[in-house]
PAVO-101720 format. One record per residue (C-alpha): residue in three letters; x, y, z. Coordinates in steps of 0.05 Angstrom, whole numbers, padded with zeros to 5 digits, always signed. Last residue first. Example, Ala and Ser with C-alpha at 12.3 -4.5 7.8 and 13.67 -1.06 7.14 Angstrom:
% PAVO-101720
SER+00273-00021+00143ALA+00246-00090+00156
END
This chain:
% PAVO-101720
HIS-00223-00363+00547LEU-00230-00282+00548LYS-00210-00265+00472VAL-00186-00195+00468ARG-00216-00133+00450ALA-00281-00154+00471GLU-00341-00161+00423THR-00404-00107+00415ARG-00365-00056+00372ARG-00325-00110+00337THR-00397-00123+00302ILE-00407-00064+00252LEU-00329-00062+00237ARG-00325-00134+00223ALA-00394-00139+00176LEU-00359-00085+00130ILE-00298-00124+00126GLN-00335-00189+00108LEU-00376-00145+00058MET-00308-00122+00024VAL-00278-00191+00025ALA-00339-00214-00017PHE-00342-00163-00062PHE-00268-00173-00079GLY-00270-00247-00092HIS-00266-00300-00043LEU-00200-00341-00041ALA-00150-00296-00071MET-00193-00241-00044LEU-00177-00270+00024HIS-00098-00275+00009MET-00102-00202-00015GLN-00135-00177+00048TYR-00086-00211+00089LEU-00027-00165+00054SER-00069-00115+00057GLN-00063-00109+00134TYR+00014-00105+00127MET+00002-00048+00079LEU-00047-00016+00117ARG+00000-00015+00177ALA+00063+00014+00137PHE+00019+00068+00120LEU+00005+00087+00188GLY+00070+00079+00220GLU+00132+00062+00187ILE+00165+00059+00123TYR+00238+00041+00098MET+00243+00047+00018SER+00284+00007-00026GLY+00295+00008-00104GLY+00247+00047-00142ALA+00194+00041-00082ILE+00134+00007-00120ALA+00190-00015-00177GLY+00223-00066-00131MET+00229-00055-00047LEU+00186-00037+00006SER+00214-00036+00078GLY+00174-00049+00136VAL+00149-00024+00208THR+00084-00026+00249SER+00076+00004+00314TYR+00033+00006+00374ARG-00026-00031+00360GLY+00005-00090+00341LEU+00076-00088+00327ASN+00074-00117+00254VAL+00135-00125+00215LEU+00136-00113+00143SER+00187-00144+00094GLY+00197-00126+00020TYR+00168-00134-00052ASP+00224-00191-00065ARG+00215-00222-00140TYR+00231-00300-00136THR+00240-00326-00213TYR+00203-00384-00221GLU+00209-00425-00287PRO+00149-00435-00341LEU+00135-00503-00373LYS+00157-00521-00438ASP+00133-00591-00458LYS+00062-00571-00473GLY+00012-00627-00467ALA-00051-00579-00459VAL-00063-00605-00388ARG+00019-00596-00379ALA+00006-00524-00397LYS-00059-00513-00352VAL-00014-00539-00298THR+00042-00495-00305LYS-00002-00429-00315VAL-00034-00442-00249LEU+00026-00464-00218MET+00054-00391-00235SER+00010-00362-00185ALA+00021-00412-00129GLN+00097-00397-00139GLN+00081-00324-00129HIS+00038-00338-00068ALA+00092-00382-00047SER+00144-00326-00052GLN+00102-00279-00014ALA+00084-00317+00046ARG+00161-00332+00061PRO+00207-00381+00063PRO+00268-00355+00024VAL+00284-00378-00043ASN+00342-00414-00036GLU+00418-00387-00025ASP+00477-00369-00052HIS+00445-00310-00098GLY+00445-00290-00168PRO+00397-00346-00191TRP+00350-00370-00131PRO+00343-00440-00125CYS+00276-00469-00104ALA+00289-00517-00037ALA+00208-00531-00028CYS+00168-00544+00040ASP+00168-00468+00056GLY+00124-00461-00009PHE+00132-00506-00072ALA+00129-00571-00094PHE+00118-00606-00155VAL+00117-00687-00174ASN+00105-00707-00245GLU+00179-00683-00272ASP+00209-00727-00225ASN+00281-00724-00199SER+00294-00655-00180THR+00227-00637-00156GLN+00186-00595-00206LEU+00186-00522-00185THR+00197-00503-00254ARG+00261-00471-00227LYS+00287-00539-00203VAL+00263-00569-00136VAL+00292-00602-00079LEU+00243-00621-00026GLN+00255-00592+00041ASN+00274-00639+00100ILE+00317-00593+00135ARG+00388-00622+00113ASN+00365-00624+00038VAL+00315-00665+00004GLU+00310-00717-00056LEU+00258-00756-00074GLY+00269-00834-00059ASP+00197-00860-00049LEU+00179-00804-00001GLU+00221-00819+00059LYS+00254-00748+00070LEU+00181-00711+00063PHE+00160-00749+00130ASP+00199-00703+00169PRO+00160-00640+00157ALA+00202-00583+00133LYS+00250-00543+00173ILE+00236-00478+00214GLY+00281-00437+00263ALA+00266-00406+00327ALA+00203-00395+00343TRP+00197-00436+00412VAL+00143-00411+00458VAL+00157-00420+00529LEU+00106-00405+00585ALA+00116-00406+00664SER+00187-00376+00656PRO+00246-00370+00693ILE+00310-00343+00653PHE+00374-00371+00674ARG+00439-00350+00640GLY+00496-00387+00638SER+00528-00361+00571HIS+00501-00415+00545THR+00431-00398+00548TYR+00383-00441+00607VAL+00304-00431+00604GLY+00250-00434+00651LYS+00221-00477+00707ASN+00189-00533+00665THR+00255-00545+00635VAL+00286-00523+00572GLU+00362-00530+00557THR+00416-00502+00515VAL+00386-00436+00485ARG+00439-00390+00455GLU+00448-00317+00475GLY+00471-00261+00424ALA+00405-00225+00434TYR+00373-00221+00503VAL+00321-00175+00497HIS+00268-00158+00554VAL+00197-00134+00527ARG+00189-00073+00567LEU+00150-00037+00514LYS+00193+00013+00498ARG+00245-00042+00486LEU+00199-00075+00436GLU+00200-00012+00398VAL+00273+00005+00404ASP+00286-00068+00378VAL+00236-00056+00318ALA+00275+00000+00297MET+00335-00032+00303SER+00322-00094+00253LEU+00291-00047+00208LYS+00350-00005+00203PRO+00393-00073+00193PRO+00354-00106+00139LEU+00314-00172+00153ALA+00343-00247+00167PRO+00374-00220+00233LEU+00306-00197+00254VAL+00327-00179+00325ARG+00400-00172+00328ASP+00463-00205+00354SER+00447-00273+00330ALA+00424-00330+00378GLU+00362-00297+00396ILE+00323-00298+00467ILE+00257-00255+00473SER+00229-00243+00540ILE+00158-00221+00569LYS+00142-00205+00634ILE+00077-00197+00671ASP+00082-00190+00747LYS+00103-00115+00756ASP+00077-00078+00695PRO+00015-00121+00690ASP-00002-00112+00762ILE-00048-00179+00779LYS-00089-00171+00837ASP-00139-00132+00801LEU-00159-00190+00750GLY-00228-00153+00742PHE-00213-00151+00664SER-00159-00109+00661ALA-00114-00170+00669LEU-00143-00191+00598GLU-00128-00121+00570ARG-00059-00119+00601THR-00040-00190+00579THR-00066-00166+00507ASN-00023-00105+00497HIS+00042-00138+00515LEU+00028-00207+00482GLU+00015-00174+00419ALA+00083-00142+00418ALA+00114-00209+00443LEU+00081-00243+00392GLU+00103-00194+00335VAL+00174-00202+00358GLY+00176-00276+00354THR+00138-00288+00294ALA+00186-00240+00250GLY+00246-00270+00280ALA+00269-00254+00350GLY+00275-00337+00366VAL+00258-00365+00431ILE+00203-00332+00465VAL+00194-00332+00543VAL+00135-00313+00577GLU+00132-00298+00653LEU+00072-00293+00693GLN+00091-00343+00746GLY+00172-00327+00730ALA+00183-00294+00799GLN+00127-00319+00845ILE+00057-00280+00859PRO+00037-00280+00927GLU+00007-00336+00962VAL-00073-00341+00966GLN-00085-00364+00893THR-00144-00333+00853GLN-00110-00279+00811ALA-00050-00318+00799ARG-00092-00381+00773ILE-00133-00340+00727LEU-00064-00303+00696ALA-00041-00373+00687ASN-00104-00402+00662THR-00112-00351+00609LEU-00041-00360+00586GLN-00052-00435+00581LYS-00113-00428+00536HIS-00076-00377+00493PHE-00016-00431+00481ARG-00067-00481+00468GLU-00100-00435+00411ALA-00033-00426+00380GLN-00024-00497+00382SER-00093-00515+00356GLN-00081-00464+00296THR-00018-00494+00270ASP+00051-00485+00272LEU+00061-00439+00330ALA+00112-00485+00370ILE+00102-00492+00449CYS+00155-00506+00490HIS+00171-00554+00547GLU+00166-00628+00525ARG+00196-00609+00454ALA+00248-00561+00479GLY+00275-00609+00531SER+00340-00610+00510ILE+00350-00577+00443GLY+00346-00625+00387PHE+00348-00562+00339ASP+00275-00547+00358ASN+00260-00540+00291THR+00195-00513+00285THR+00147-00543+00225SER+00140-00526+00151GLY+00093-00517+00094VAL+00058-00575+00057ALA+00056-00551-00004ILE+00066-00616-00046ILE+00043-00613-00116LEU+00020-00679-00152THR+00009-00680-00229ASP-00024-00748-00262TYR-00050-00776-00194LYS-00086-00826-00164PHE-00102-00832-00092THR-00095-00883-00040ARG-00134-00886+00028ARG-00124-00909+00100PRO-00189-00907+00130ILE-00233-00849+00154VAL-00266-00842+00222GLU-00222-00886+00264ILE-00242-00871+00336ASP-00182-00857+00378GLU-00210-00785+00403ASP-00221-00767+00323PHE-00174-00814+00277TYR-00162-00801+00201PRO-00128-00861+00170ALA-00067-00844+00134VAL-00062-00820+00068TYR-00024-00851+00007VAL-00002-00816-00058GLU-00004-00859-00123LYS+00034-00849-00192LYS+00044-00924-00198ASP+00120-00916-00208ARG+00119-00855-00159ASN+00088-00900-00095MET+00074-00845-00039GLY+00080-00840+00032ASP+00049-00805+00094MET-00007-00753+00067ARG-00052-00732+00127GLY-00128-00728+00122LEU-00188-00694+00099ARG-00205-00694+00021PHE-00229-00630-00010HIS-00251-00626-00080PHE-00248-00569-00130HIS-00310-00534-00158ASN-00296-00468-00123TRP-00354-00461-00081HIS-00356-00533-00060ALA-00284-00530-00044GLN-00287-00474+00002ALA-00341-00507+00038ILE-00303-00568+00044TYR-00244-00529+00067GLU-00281-00490+00123LEU-00252-00422+00127GLU-00229-00389+00196HIS-00226-00315+00210LYS-00284-00307+00258ASP-00280-00374+00298PRO-00203-00356+00309ASN-00212-00300+00354MET-00162-00247+00342SER-00122-00209+00399GLY-00115-00269+00443ALA-00037-00275+00442ALA-00042-00340+00406ILE-00093-00319+00363GLU-00052-00263+00341HIS+00016-00303+00338LEU-00024-00358+00286LEU-00044-00294+00239PRO+00018-00304+00198LYS-00003-00374+00182TRP-00071-00350+00150VAL-00127-00392+00177HIS-00150-00459+00150THR-00208-00512+00174ARG-00215-00591+00166SER-00146-00606+00184SER-00094-00657+00156ASP-00105-00631+00085ILE-00114-00660+00015LEU-00135-00618-00041THR-00163-00648-00103ILE-00171-00621-00178HIS-00200-00661-00230ALA-00186-00628-00299LYS-00210-00596-00354LYS-00290-00603-00326LYS-00301-00528-00339ARG-00311-00515-00264GLY-00249-00560-00239MET-00204-00518-00293SER-00209-00441-00282LYS-00248-00442-00215GLY-00216-00502-00187LEU-00151-00486-00210ARG-00153-00419-00173THR-00187-00454-00117ALA-00135-00501-00102LEU-00074-00461-00119GLU-00104-00404-00064LEU-00112-00466-00015GLY-00043-00488-00034GLY+00001-00425-00023ALA-00040-00402+00036GLY-00038-00469+00076GLY-00073-00523+00046GLY-00031-00583+00039VAL-00023-00637-00016ILE-00050-00616-00077VAL-00075-00673-00129VAL-00082-00657-00205ARG-00119-00711-00240HIS-00120-00696-00317LEU-00190-00717-00334ASP-00203-00784-00366SER-00223-00802-00286ASN-00288-00757-00293THR-00305-00775-00223GLN-00241-00800-00178THR-00244-00864-00136GLU-00205-00861-00076LEU-00172-00933-00069GLN-00182-00962+00005MET-00120-00997+00034
END
C-alpha cells in the first residue's frame, strides 16, 4: 500500500473525505485561511474529478441544465485555494495509527492510481448520502437514483433515447412506453416531475412530430405518505400538490411500492403503473462502508453518530457532518435534518473548530441547527416555500417571483463560498449573454 507523503509534514494534517457542497466549501475556506499561510496541510479526497451542486441533479436529469457549464474541477479549485485534492474512494481507516485508506482508482478497468494511505491529525468525513431502496424487490435493478452526476446524465440519456425510439418506430406508441414513474415525493421527486413536464415537451418540439406530449408522455409520482413533501409544512405541501396536478402529473399518495420490474411498478394496493423509466427518490442512507470504519458508531441508516461538536461519539480526532452524520438537535426528538443548509452551517462551524485544534485549544464550538425555511422549485411554472427565523419574524409562506429569486440565491451563495463575489457575477453575466444562442434543453 502506497503512503501518500504530505509536504510540510510538521504541519497539522487535516483530511476531508467527500467533496460535496459542505466538504468542498470547508476545504476551500480552510485552504484560503490556513493552507495559504502554511498553518495546516489541507487535503480533500473524493471519488469524482468534478463537483456539481447536488440540488441541481434533477435539472441535469431532466435536461434543463447542461452539466458541462456548471461542473467544477476539483484539482483546479485546490490549486486556486491552497489545498490538495486527491482522487479516490475511502474504504477503510486505522484510528490508532490515524490513517485513511483509499481504494485504487480504475478507468475502464485499468488501474490509474494504486491503493494509498493518508495520515491525519484531524479527519473530517462528509461523504453525503445515497438512495435507500429499503430492499424493495427489483428497485436496484430497474430504478435509477439521482445521487451523482453520472446517474443524472444516465437518466437523461435514457429519456432522450426513449423519445427518439418512439419517433422512429413503425408501430404505435404503447402504454407506458413514454411514462416516467418517480418513487418518492420529497423535494427531489416533485422538482424532477415539474422539470420533466417542461423538458419532455421541449424535446418533443424539436422535430419529434410523431409524439403528442399531452397524450403520449406521462409522469407519475408514488408516495407512501398521505401527501407530497411529507417532511415540510402542510401548507407548502398542498400548494405543490395543486401545481403538480395542474401540470397533469399523476400523484399517487398513500401508495407503498412493493416491486419494480422492467415493465413498471407495483404498489401494496394492487395497483400497477406501467413505465419505461423509474426514478427512485424515496429515502436516504449514508454509504455502507461507514459501518465498517474501525469501530466508529453508526445508526440504522449508516450515519456516523456525532456529538454537538461534530466529533464522532468514540473518537475526538474524527469529525463528520452533512447527510452522513447523525447530529443531535436539542429540544427535538430527531437529529438535525439532512439538508443543504445544515451542511453549510456545519462547514462554517468546522472552520472555527479546525483553527481551534491547530491552536491547541481544548474547548470546541458546538453546533446549533438554525432552520431558515424550505423552498421547492417547480421549474418555470412556480416556486413555493416558507421562510423562518429573524428574516420572517417567525414563519412566512412565499411563492412566485420572490420565492424563485430566493431559491436561485441558494446556488449563488454556494458559488460565492467557492469563488468569491466578483467571479460569480462574471459567471452570471456570461450565461446571460450565451444562453440566447443555446437550446433551452440538452438534446443529447
